[in-house]
C-alpha positions as CSV (number, residue, x, y, z in Angstrom):
1,X,-16.1,-49.4,-15.8
2,X,-17.8,-46.6,-17.6
3,X,-18.9,-45.0,-14.4
4,X,-15.4,-45.3,-13.0
5,X,-14.0,-43.6,-16.1
6,X,-16.6,-40.9,-15.8
7,X,-15.4,-40.1,-12.3
8,X,-11.7,-40.7,-12.8
9,X,-11.1,-38.6,-15.9
10,X,-12.4,-35.3,-14.5
11,X,-10.5,-36.0,-11.3
12,X,-7.2,-36.4,-13.2
13,X,-7.9,-33.2,-15.2
14,X,-8.6,-31.1,-12.1
15,X,-5.1,-31.7,-10.7
16,X,-3.3,-29.7,-13.4
17,X,-6.1,-27.1,-13.5
18,X,-5.7,-26.5,-9.8
19,X,-1.9,-26.0,-10.2
20,X,-1.9,-23.9,-13.3
21,X,-5.2,-22.1,-13.1
22,X,-6.2,-21.9,-9.4
23,X,-8.9,-19.3,-10.1
24,X,-10.6,-21.6,-12.6
25,X,-10.4,-24.5,-10.1
26,X,-11.9,-22.3,-7.4
27,X,-14.9,-21.3,-9.5
28,X,-15.6,-24.9,-10.7
29,X,-14.9,-26.8,-7.5
30,X,-13.8,-24.8,-4.6
31,X,-16.6,-22.2,-4.6
32,X,-19.5,-24.7,-4.6
33,X,-17.8,-27.0,-2.0
34,X,-16.9,-24.1,0.4
35,X,-20.4,-22.6,0.0
36,X,-22.0,-25.8,1.0
37,X,-19.8,-26.4,4.0
38,X,-20.3,-22.9,5.2
39,X,-24.1,-23.0,4.9
40,X,-24.3,-26.5,6.4
41,X,-22.0,-26.0,9.4
42,X,-22.3,-22.2,10.1
43,X,-24.0,-22.5,13.5
44,X,-21.9,-25.4,14.8
45,X,-18.7,-23.9,13.7
46,X,-19.5,-20.6,15.3
47,X,-20.3,-22.4,18.5
48,X,-17.1,-24.4,18.4
49,X,-15.1,-21.2,17.9
50,X,-16.8,-19.5,20.9
51,X,-18.6,-16.9,18.7
52,X,-22.1,-17.7,20.0
53,X,-24.0,-15.9,22.8
54,X,-27.0,-16.8,24.9
55,X,-30.3,-15.8,23.2
56,X,-32.3,-12.9,24.5
57,X,-35.0,-13.6,27.1
58,X,-37.9,-13.0,24.8
59,X,-36.3,-15.3,22.1
60,X,-35.6,-18.0,24.7
61,X,-39.2,-17.8,26.0
62,X,-40.6,-18.0,22.5
63,X,-38.6,-21.1,21.7
64,X,-39.7,-22.8,24.9
65,X,-43.3,-21.9,24.4
66,X,-43.5,-22.9,20.7
67,X,-41.1,-25.9,20.3
68,X,-40.3,-27.1,23.8
69,X,-36.7,-27.8,22.5
70,X,-33.4,-26.9,24.1
71,X,-32.4,-23.3,24.0
72,X,-29.0,-23.1,22.3
73,X,-26.6,-20.2,22.0
74,X,-27.1,-18.1,18.8
75,X,-24.3,-17.2,16.3
76,X,-23.8,-13.8,14.8
77,X,-26.5,-13.0,12.2
78,X,-25.2,-13.8,8.8
79,X,-25.8,-11.9,5.6
80,X,-25.9,-13.2,2.0
81,X,-22.8,-14.9,0.6
82,X,-21.1,-13.0,-2.2
83,X,-18.8,-15.0,-4.4
84,X,-15.7,-13.3,-5.8
85,X,-13.1,-14.5,-8.4
86,X,-10.8,-15.4,-5.5
87,X,-13.1,-16.4,-2.7
88,X,-16.2,-15.6,-0.7
89,X,-17.4,-12.6,1.3
90,X,-20.1,-12.6,4.0
91,X,-21.1,-9.9,6.4
92,X,-21.9,-10.7,10.0
93,X,-23.9,-8.7,12.6
94,X,-22.2,-9.2,15.9
95,X,-24.2,-9.7,19.1
96,X,-23.9,-7.2,22.0
97,X,-20.7,-7.8,23.8
98,X,-18.8,-9.2,20.8
99,X,-16.1,-7.3,18.9
100,X,-14.3,-7.8,15.6
101,X,-11.1,-9.0,17.4
102,X,-13.1,-12.1,18.6
103,X,-13.9,-13.1,15.1
104,X,-10.3,-12.4,13.9
105,X,-8.9,-14.6,16.7
106,X,-10.9,-17.5,15.3
107,X,-9.8,-16.9,11.7
108,X,-7.5,-20.0,11.6
109,X,-10.2,-22.3,12.9
110,X,-12.7,-20.9,10.4
111,X,-10.2,-21.6,7.6
112,X,-9.9,-25.2,8.5
113,X,-13.6,-25.7,9.1
114,X,-14.7,-24.3,5.7
115,X,-11.8,-25.6,3.7
116,X,-10.4,-22.3,2.3
117,X,-6.9,-20.9,2.0
118,X,-7.3,-18.0,4.4
119,X,-10.0,-16.0,6.3
120,X,-9.6,-12.3,6.8
121,X,-11.8,-10.1,9.0
122,X,-12.6,-6.4,8.1
123,X,-14.6,-4.2,10.4
124,X,-17.1,-2.2,8.4
125,X,-18.6,-0.2,11.3
126,X,-19.3,-0.9,15.0
127,X,-21.1,-4.2,15.2
128,X,-20.7,-5.2,11.6
129,X,-17.8,-7.2,10.2
130,X,-17.0,-8.8,6.8
131,X,-15.5,-12.3,6.5
132,X,-13.3,-12.4,3.4
133,X,-12.6,-16.1,2.6
134,X,-9.8,-16.6,0.1
135,X,-10.0,-19.9,-1.9
136,X,-6.3,-20.1,-2.9
137,X,-3.0,-18.4,-2.6
138,X,-3.6,-15.3,-4.6
139,X,0.0,-14.1,-4.0
140,X,1.6,-17.1,-5.8
141,X,0.6,-15.8,-9.3
142,X,-0.5,-12.2,-8.9
143,X,-3.5,-11.1,-11.0
144,X,-4.7,-7.6,-10.3
145,X,-8.5,-7.1,-10.1
146,X,-10.0,-5.6,-13.2
147,X,-11.4,-2.7,-11.2
148,X,-8.7,-1.4,-8.8
149,X,-10.2,2.0,-8.0
150,X,-7.2,4.1,-9.0
151,X,-7.8,7.9,-9.3
152,X,-5.9,11.1,-8.9
153,X,-2.9,10.5,-6.6
154,X,-4.3,6.9,-5.9
155,X,-2.2,4.3,-7.7
156,X,-2.8,0.5,-7.5
157,X,0.6,-1.1,-7.0
158,X,0.1,-4.5,-5.5
159,X,-2.3,-7.3,-4.5
160,X,-3.3,-7.9,-0.9
161,X,-3.5,-11.4,0.5
162,X,-7.3,-11.1,0.7
163,X,-7.5,-10.6,-3.0
164,X,-8.1,-6.8,-3.0
165,X,-5.8,-4.2,-4.6
166,X,-3.4,-2.1,-2.6
167,X,-3.8,1.5,-3.5
168,X,-1.0,4.0,-2.8
169,X,-3.1,7.0,-1.7
170,X,-0.9,10.0,-1.4
171,X,-3.7,12.2,0.0
172,X,-4.2,9.7,2.9
173,X,-0.6,8.6,3.4
174,X,1.6,11.4,2.1
175,X,5.0,9.9,2.8
176,X,6.2,6.3,2.8
177,X,9.3,4.3,3.6
178,X,10.0,1.2,1.5
179,X,12.8,-1.2,2.6
180,X,14.1,-4.4,1.0
181,X,17.3,-6.3,0.3
182,X,18.7,-6.8,-3.1
183,X,16.4,-8.7,-5.5
184,X,13.5,-8.5,-3.0
185,X,11.2,-6.6,-5.4
186,X,11.7,-3.1,-4.1
187,X,12.6,-1.7,-7.5
188,X,9.5,-3.4,-9.0
189,X,7.3,-1.6,-6.4
190,X,8.9,1.7,-7.3
191,X,8.5,1.0,-11.0
192,X,4.7,0.5,-10.5
193,X,4.5,3.8,-8.6
194,X,6.3,5.7,-11.4
195,X,4.3,4.1,-14.2
196,X,1.0,4.7,-12.3
197,X,1.7,8.4,-11.7
198,X,3.1,8.9,-15.2
199,X,-0.4,9.5,-16.7
200,X,-1.5,11.9,-14.0
201,X,-1.0,15.7,-13.8
202,X,1.8,15.5,-11.2
203,X,5.5,16.4,-11.3
204,X,7.8,13.4,-10.7
205,X,11.2,14.0,-9.2
206,X,14.0,11.5,-8.4
207,X,17.1,11.2,-6.3
208,X,19.0,8.0,-7.4
209,X,22.5,7.9,-6.0
210,X,23.2,4.7,-8.0
211,X,24.2,7.0,-10.9
212,X,20.5,7.0,-11.9
213,X,20.3,3.3,-13.0
214,X,16.9,2.9,-11.4
215,X,15.2,6.1,-12.3
216,X,17.1,7.2,-15.5
217,X,14.9,5.0,-17.8
218,X,11.9,7.2,-16.7
219,X,13.7,10.4,-17.6
220,X,11.2,11.4,-20.2
221,X,8.6,11.9,-17.5
222,X,10.8,13.3,-14.7
223,X,10.9,16.9,-13.9
224,X,14.2,16.6,-12.0
225,X,16.7,13.8,-11.4
226,X,19.8,13.8,-9.1
227,X,22.2,10.9,-9.6
228,X,24.7,11.6,-6.8
229,X,24.7,13.2,-3.4
230,X,26.2,16.5,-4.8
231,X,23.3,17.0,-7.1
232,X,20.8,16.0,-4.4
233,X,22.4,18.6,-2.1
234,X,21.5,21.2,-4.8
235,X,18.0,19.9,-5.6
236,X,16.7,19.6,-2.0
237,X,17.0,23.4,-1.2
238,X,15.1,24.2,-4.4
239,X,12.3,21.9,-3.3
240,X,12.2,23.7,0.1
241,X,12.0,27.1,-1.6
242,X,9.1,25.7,-3.8
243,X,7.4,24.6,-0.6
244,X,7.8,28.0,1.0
245,X,6.5,29.7,-2.1
246,X,3.4,27.5,-1.9
247,X,2.9,28.5,1.7
248,X,3.1,32.1,0.6
249,X,0.3,31.3,-1.9
250,X,-1.8,29.8,0.9
251,X,-1.2,32.8,3.1
252,X,-2.2,35.2,0.4
253,X,-5.4,33.3,-0.1
254,X,-6.2,33.3,3.6
255,X,-5.3,36.9,4.0
256,X,-2.5,36.1,6.5
257,X,0.6,38.3,6.7
258,X,3.6,36.9,4.9
259,X,5.7,37.0,8.1
260,X,3.3,34.7,9.9
261,X,5.0,31.5,11.3
262,X,4.4,28.3,9.3
263,X,2.8,26.5,12.2
264,X,-0.1,29.0,12.2
265,X,-1.2,27.8,8.7
266,X,-3.9,25.2,9.0
267,X,-5.0,24.8,5.4
268,X,-3.2,23.3,2.4
269,X,-3.1,23.6,-1.4
270,X,-6.2,21.4,-1.7
271,X,-8.2,24.3,-0.3
272,X,-7.2,26.6,-3.2
273,X,-9.3,27.0,-6.3
274,X,-8.5,24.5,-9.0
275,X,-7.1,27.2,-11.3
276,X,-4.7,28.4,-8.6
277,X,-3.7,25.1,-7.2
278,X,0.0,24.2,-7.9
279,X,0.9,20.9,-9.4
280,X,1.6,18.1,-6.8
281,X,5.3,17.0,-6.5
282,X,6.2,13.4,-5.8
283,X,9.9,12.9,-4.8
284,X,11.4,9.4,-5.2
285,X,14.5,8.8,-3.1
286,X,16.2,5.5,-4.0
287,X,19.0,4.1,-1.7
288,X,18.5,6.8,0.9
289,X,21.5,5.5,2.9
290,X,23.8,7.0,0.2
291,X,22.7,10.4,1.3
292,X,23.8,9.7,4.9
293,X,27.3,8.2,4.1
294,X,30.2,10.6,4.7
295,X,34.0,10.3,4.2
296,X,35.2,13.8,5.0
297,X,34.2,16.7,7.2
298,X,32.8,18.5,4.2
299,X,30.6,15.5,3.5
300,X,29.3,15.6,7.0
301,X,28.2,19.2,6.6
302,X,26.5,18.4,3.3
303,X,24.8,15.4,4.8
304,X,23.4,17.5,7.7
305,X,22.0,20.0,5.3
306,X,20.4,17.3,3.1
307,X,18.8,15.5,6.1
308,X,17.5,18.8,7.4
309,X,15.9,19.6,4.1
310,X,14.3,16.1,3.9
311,X,13.0,16.4,7.4
312,X,11.4,19.8,6.6
313,X,9.8,18.4,3.4
314,X,8.5,15.4,5.4
315,X,7.1,17.6,8.2
316,X,5.6,20.4,6.1
317,X,5.4,19.2,2.5
318,X,2.0,17.5,2.6
319,X,0.2,20.8,3.0
320,X,2.2,22.2,0.0
321,X,1.4,19.2,-2.2
322,X,4.9,17.6,-1.9
323,X,5.1,13.9,-1.2
324,X,8.0,11.6,-0.4
325,X,8.7,8.1,-1.4
326,X,11.9,7.0,0.4
327,X,13.5,3.6,-0.5
328,X,16.5,1.8,0.8
329,X,17.9,-1.5,2.1
330,X,18.4,-0.4,5.7
331,X,17.2,2.7,7.5
332,X,17.9,3.3,11.2
333,X,19.7,5.4,13.8
334,X,23.1,4.0,12.7
335,X,22.9,6.1,9.5
336,X,23.5,9.2,11.5
337,X,21.9,12.3,13.0
338,X,18.4,12.9,11.8
339,X,17.7,9.4,10.4
340,X,15.3,8.4,13.2
341,X,13.5,11.8,13.1
342,X,13.0,11.4,9.3
343,X,11.7,7.9,9.7
344,X,9.1,9.1,12.2
345,X,7.6,11.4,9.6
346,X,7.1,8.6,7.0
347,X,3.6,7.4,7.8
348,X,3.4,4.4,5.4
349,X,5.8,1.4,5.6
350,X,6.5,-1.3,3.1
351,X,9.0,-4.0,4.1
352,X,10.2,-6.5,1.5
353,X,12.5,-9.4,2.2
354,X,15.4,-8.2,4.4
355,X,18.6,-9.8,5.5
356,X,18.2,-9.5,9.2
357,X,15.5,-9.0,11.8
358,X,16.8,-5.6,12.8
359,X,16.0,-4.2,9.3
360,X,12.4,-5.4,9.6
361,X,12.1,-3.8,13.0
362,X,13.4,-0.5,11.5
363,X,10.4,-0.5,9.1
364,X,7.6,-2.0,11.1
365,X,8.7,-2.3,14.7
366,X,7.5,1.1,15.8
367,X,4.0,0.8,14.2
368,X,3.1,-2.9,14.0
369,X,5.4,-5.1,16.1
370,X,3.5,-8.3,15.2
371,X,4.3,-7.7,11.5
372,X,8.0,-8.0,12.1
373,X,7.8,-11.8,12.2
374,X,5.8,-11.9,8.9
375,X,8.4,-9.7,7.2
376,X,11.3,-12.0,8.4
377,X,9.5,-15.1,6.9
378,X,9.4,-13.8,3.3
379,X,11.2,-16.5,1.1
380,X,13.8,-15.4,-1.4
381,X,12.0,-17.3,-4.2
382,X,9.0,-14.9,-4.0
383,X,10.3,-11.5,-5.1
384,X,7.8,-8.7,-4.7
385,X,6.2,-10.2,-1.6
386,X,6.2,-7.6,1.2
387,X,4.4,-6.5,4.4
388,X,2.7,-3.1,4.3
389,X,1.6,-1.2,7.4
390,X,0.9,2.3,8.6
391,X,0.8,4.2,11.8
392,X,-2.7,3.0,12.6
393,X,-1.2,-0.4,13.5
394,X,-2.8,-2.3,10.6
395,X,-0.7,-4.5,8.3
396,X,-1.1,-7.1,5.6
397,X,0.9,-9.1,3.1
398,X,1.1,-7.9,-0.5
399,X,2.8,-8.8,-3.7
400,X,3.6,-6.6,-6.6
401,X,2.8,-8.0,-10.1
402,X,5.6,-8.2,-12.7
403,X,6.1,-5.0,-14.8
404,X,9.0,-5.0,-17.2
405,X,11.3,-2.0,-17.2
406,X,10.6,-1.5,-20.9
407,X,6.9,-1.3,-20.4
408,X,7.3,1.2,-17.5
409,X,9.7,3.3,-19.5
410,X,7.3,3.2,-22.5
411,X,4.5,4.4,-20.4
412,X,6.6,7.4,-19.3
413,X,7.5,8.2,-22.9
414,X,3.8,8.1,-23.9
415,X,3.1,10.7,-21.2
416,X,6.1,12.8,-21.7
417,X,3.9,15.7,-22.6
418,X,2.5,15.8,-19.1
419,X,5.7,17.1,-17.6
420,X,4.7,20.4,-16.0
421,X,6.5,23.7,-16.6
422,X,8.4,24.4,-13.4
423,X,11.2,26.9,-14.0
424,X,12.8,26.3,-10.7
425,X,13.4,22.7,-11.6
426,X,14.6,23.3,-15.2
427,X,18.3,22.9,-14.3
428,X,17.7,19.5,-12.9
429,X,15.7,18.1,-15.9
430,X,17.3,14.8,-17.2
431,X,19.2,15.2,-20.4
432,X,17.3,12.3,-22.0
433,X,13.9,14.0,-21.4
434,X,12.2,15.7,-24.3
435,X,11.2,19.3,-24.1
436,X,7.9,19.9,-22.2
437,X,4.8,20.3,-24.2
438,X,3.6,23.9,-24.8
439,X,0.5,23.3,-22.7
440,X,1.3,24.1,-19.1
441,X,0.1,21.8,-16.4
442,X,1.4,23.9,-13.6
443,X,-2.1,24.1,-12.3
444,X,-3.5,20.7,-11.6
445,X,-7.1,19.7,-11.2
446,X,-8.2,17.3,-8.5
């Protein structure tokens, strides 16, 4: 009886621990169990998954000469197991003729064989891949890693399904489109971006045609805010002029004539000395469809002008240090002229839960068609869950951790002194924002 109680009591306690604290359960139970299964069955599992190859001639001859046993196919060479708070990682050296796609195709079978929640494959370099075993559903209760790797213009905003942090890197992906239905978590994603950039020497600008209800709480950190299409129509030409002035600065540094066409300029603001480099501008556009809607002929002319300015900023803004973050519920050709052309310039794509398959295709269909089904399967009870992809064709599931509006607004108020002095944008400063600090941050450091 005592032995039975000794076994039963811990078993009963592990059930609640697994539900409420899956990371603790993984470290205590899942990690030792999965490690033992992987080490004990590695060769047989790889052979069952078709990931073994015949041994080389010299190896086969050596086996026959020394042991006289049967020559069996050999699996990929395995490195040391590295435990993580959410799973295991192991590097494999592939045999000649194998590729990372072969290992990725066997991911579901490896998951069942080793008793883990998921198996992801990442190619490190030709011939080397990393298996990322995830012990539990990390997207159910999002806990960001302690070290996310954020830096200048690199903001951790969400958690990937393999347990790593998603970094929004504006230097690598300058413009991004974020789609999502109401209550899908799109605003939470935008909130993390603003809060993450608030403490950096950048200028934040917003176009929020919902009368500013999404971006107005961050007014203390915004350099400009347009709350309706009319204000947006006045703000966008100013941004285009700022972009042209920055091109003039680049021309002057390169010794090019000022009448040289823009397509002949091959450098950008990051090639300028730090003391001459203008501050980066990040423009957030919420509910972009409101900029395309028209009711009268005059509205159509204004719409065409705004779309033209947005397209110019998307095509030429990166070299001038201007980045776009475009958000909406739907975004496609039905919005009007220029919508498809603008979408083509937005390299990054994030698709939260949408109301129809067509919306998912708008976001991901042209870059990662296989991700459309994943975006359509996002349940409504998991706000913040999304599918992220880029023009390279790669995609993954992510989820944004909860961040209250008060905390995000407080972070903006704490960093209100970082608002740079940009005279051209002074007429568009939100009324709720305090006066900028006397120290100018018009020249940012990398």
